[in-house]
C-alpha positions as CSV (number, residue, x, y, z in Angstrom):
1,M,45.2,39.5,78.8
2,R,44.9,39.8,74.9
3,Y,42.0,42.2,75.4
4,W,44.1,44.7,77.2
5,L,47.4,44.2,74.6
6,L,45.2,44.9,71.6
7,L,43.2,47.8,73.6
8,A,46.9,49.4,74.1
9,C,48.1,49.0,70.6
10,L,44.8,50.3,69.3
11,I,45.2,53.6,71.8
12,A,48.6,54.1,70.2
13,L,47.3,54.2,66.8
14,P,47.0,57.9,65.5
15,V,44.0,60.0,66.7
16,A,42.7,60.3,63.1
17,A,41.9,56.6,62.9
18,D,38.4,55.3,63.9
19,V,38.6,52.3,66.2
20,F,35.5,49.4,66.0
21,T,35.0,46.7,68.2
22,Y,32.9,43.3,67.9
23,V,32.6,39.6,69.3
24,D,33.7,37.0,67.0
25,A,32.1,33.4,66.7
26,Q,34.3,32.1,69.4
27,G,33.4,34.9,72.1
28,N,36.5,36.7,71.6
29,R,36.6,40.5,72.0
30,V,38.2,41.9,68.9
31,F,39.2,45.5,67.8
32,T,39.5,46.6,64.5
33,D,40.0,49.7,62.3
34,R,37.9,48.4,59.8
35,P,34.4,48.5,60.4
36,G,33.7,45.3,58.7
37,S,31.4,43.2,60.6
38,G,27.7,44.1,61.2
39,N,27.6,44.2,64.8
40,A,31.3,46.3,65.3
41,K,30.8,49.4,67.4
42,R,33.0,52.4,67.2
43,V,35.0,52.8,70.5
44,P,35.4,56.6,71.8
45,L,38.7,57.4,72.2
46,A,40.5,60.2,74.0
47,P,42.9,62.7,72.5
48,S,46.4,61.3,72.9
49,N,49.1,63.6,74.5
50,R,51.5,63.9,71.8
51,M,54.5,66.4,71.5
52,S,55.8,67.7,68.6
53,A,58.7,65.9,67.0
54,N,60.9,69.0,67.0
55,P,60.0,71.1,70.3
56,T,61.2,74.5,70.5
57,A,64.5,74.5,72.4
58,A,64.3,75.7,76.1
59,V,65.9,79.0,76.3
60,P,68.5,78.7,78.7
61,V,68.0,81.2,81.9
62,A,70.4,83.8,81.7
63,A,72.9,83.7,84.6
64,G,73.2,86.6,86.9
65,K,76.7,88.5,86.3
66,K,78.8,87.6,89.2
67,T,81.0,90.7,90.1
68,E,84.1,89.1,90.7
69,A,85.5,90.6,94.4
70,K,88.8,92.6,93.6
71,A,91.6,91.4,95.9
72,P,93.0,94.2,98.2
73,F,96.4,95.4,97.1
74,H,98.9,94.3,99.5
75,Y,102.2,96.5,100.0
76,D,105.2,94.7,100.6
77,M,106.7,97.3,103.2
78,L,105.2,99.9,104.9
79,R,107.2,102.0,108.1
80,V,107.8,105.7,109.4
81,L,111.3,106.7,108.5
82,V,111.6,109.5,110.7
83,P,111.7,109.7,113.8
84,E,113.7,106.6,114.6
85,P,112.2,104.1,116.7
86,D,112.4,105.3,120.4
87,A,114.0,108.5,119.3
88,T,114.3,111.6,121.4
89,V,112.9,114.6,119.8
90,R,114.4,118.1,121.4
91,S,111.9,121.2,120.6
92,S,110.7,123.9,122.9
93,A,107.4,124.1,120.8
94,G,107.0,120.2,120.8
95,E,107.6,120.5,116.8
96,L,108.9,117.4,114.3
97,I,108.8,116.5,111.0
98,V,107.4,113.0,110.4
99,S,108.4,110.9,107.2
100,V,107.0,107.5,106.2
101,T,107.5,105.5,103.1
102,S,106.0,102.3,101.2
103,E,107.2,99.7,98.9
104,P,106.2,99.9,96.4
105,G,105.1,103.4,96.2
106,L,101.8,104.5,97.0
107,Q,99.1,103.2,94.5
108,R,96.7,105.3,92.6
109,G,93.6,106.4,94.8
110,H,95.4,105.3,98.1
111,R,96.3,108.1,100.8
112,F,98.5,108.0,104.0
113,R,97.3,108.8,107.2
114,L,99.3,109.5,110.0
115,L,98.3,108.5,113.7
116,L,99.8,110.0,117.0
117,D,98.7,107.6,120.0
118,G,95.9,106.2,117.8
119,E,94.5,109.3,116.9
120,A,94.6,110.8,113.2
121,V,96.5,113.9,113.2
122,A,95.7,115.2,109.8
123,E,93.5,114.7,106.9
124,P,94.6,111.2,104.8
125,G,96.8,112.7,101.8
126,P,99.4,111.4,99.0
127,S,102.4,113.1,100.6
128,P,104.5,110.9,103.0
129,V,105.4,114.0,105.2
130,F,103.6,115.3,108.0
131,P,105.0,118.4,110.2
132,L,103.6,118.4,113.7
133,S,103.7,120.9,116.5
134,N,102.9,121.5,120.3
135,V,103.4,117.9,120.8
136,D,103.2,117.3,124.5
137,R,106.4,116.6,126.5
138,G,106.8,112.8,127.2
139,S,106.7,109.6,125.1
140,H,104.4,108.9,122.3
141,N,103.6,106.1,119.6
142,L,103.3,106.6,115.7
143,S,101.8,104.6,113.5
144,V,100.8,104.9,109.5
145,E,98.0,103.5,107.6
146,I,97.1,103.6,103.8
147,L,93.6,103.9,103.0
148,D,92.0,102.9,99.4
149,E,89.4,104.8,97.9
150,Q,86.7,103.9,100.0
151,G,88.3,104.8,103.0
152,R,89.1,101.1,104.0
153,T,92.4,100.6,105.8
154,V,94.8,98.4,103.4
155,E,97.9,98.5,105.5
156,R,99.0,99.7,108.8
157,T,102.5,99.6,110.8
158,A,102.9,98.7,114.5
159,N,103.2,101.5,117.1
160,Q,106.8,103.2,116.8
161,P,107.7,105.0,120.1
162,F,109.5,108.2,120.3
163,H,110.3,110.8,123.4
164,M,109.3,114.6,122.8
165,L,111.9,116.8,125.3
166,R,110.7,120.1,125.3
167,I,113.0,122.6,126.8
168,S,111.7,125.3,128.8
169,L,112.9,128.8,128.6
170,A,114.2,128.7,132.0
171,Q,116.5,125.6,131.0
172,K,117.5,127.3,127.9
173,R,118.5,130.4,130.2
174,Q,120.5,127.9,132.4
175,V,122.2,126.4,129.4
176,K,123.0,129.5,128.0
177,P,122.5,132.9,130.2
178,C,120.9,135.8,128.8
179,A,123.5,138.6,127.8
180,L,122.3,142.4,127.2
181,D,122.3,142.2,123.8
182,D,120.3,139.0,123.9
183,Y,117.1,140.6,125.4
184,G,114.4,141.1,123.0
185,Q,116.5,138.5,120.4
186,R,115.9,135.5,122.0
187,P,112.7,133.9,123.1
188,E,113.9,132.9,126.6
189,C,115.4,136.5,127.0
190,P,112.0,138.9,126.8
191,L,112.9,142.3,127.2
192,K,110.4,142.7,130.3
193,D,113.2,140.7,132.0
194,K,115.9,142.7,131.1
195,P,117.6,144.0,133.9
196,E,118.1,147.9,134.2
197,E,121.7,149.4,133.1
198,E,123.2,151.0,136.1
199,K,123.8,154.5,136.3
200,N,127.2,156.0,137.1
201,S,126.9,158.9,139.5
202,F,129.1,161.7,138.5
203,L,129.6,164.5,141.0
204,P,131.1,167.8,139.5
205,F,134.2,169.0,141.2
206,F,134.6,172.8,141.6
């Protein structure tokens, strides 16, 4: 036990010091740094693994920059103003003007896109007014979207129904019959349909 304790203490000595060992008169193994005894022998020691008292501080690894995801902008209100829900539009050419609005106003880089029966009817743009023409007779649905810079949908309205009533030329003639002066002036009164004027026959008297 004492042998190992002495050995541990000597190993802890600086590596520059020499260590010697011998057996004393009582038969005990003795370790010392003084080669005084005649039978003392040098003990070979392996170099110790000592660290510097002021080790270089570890350089912290720079954490990768995290790009904070920008929260999408939220509009408080988006809706179709004209035509009103379930409105009936009368146009022989199937024409109507669609107007939309948002609150707050359209943000920079955002665009409106109008959908008719789920299909885009024009290129997205900043204008809230969309002229449509040649819309088929019958019931349809309108909705509007707001797109961001990447073309992603920010907001979208629910489908809003309206009804297109296209009056035929024959129906217009029934409502307002064509007079002689109307032919060539009203679309429902083409010149080709203008009746021939009756010629008055006049027999000269002798």
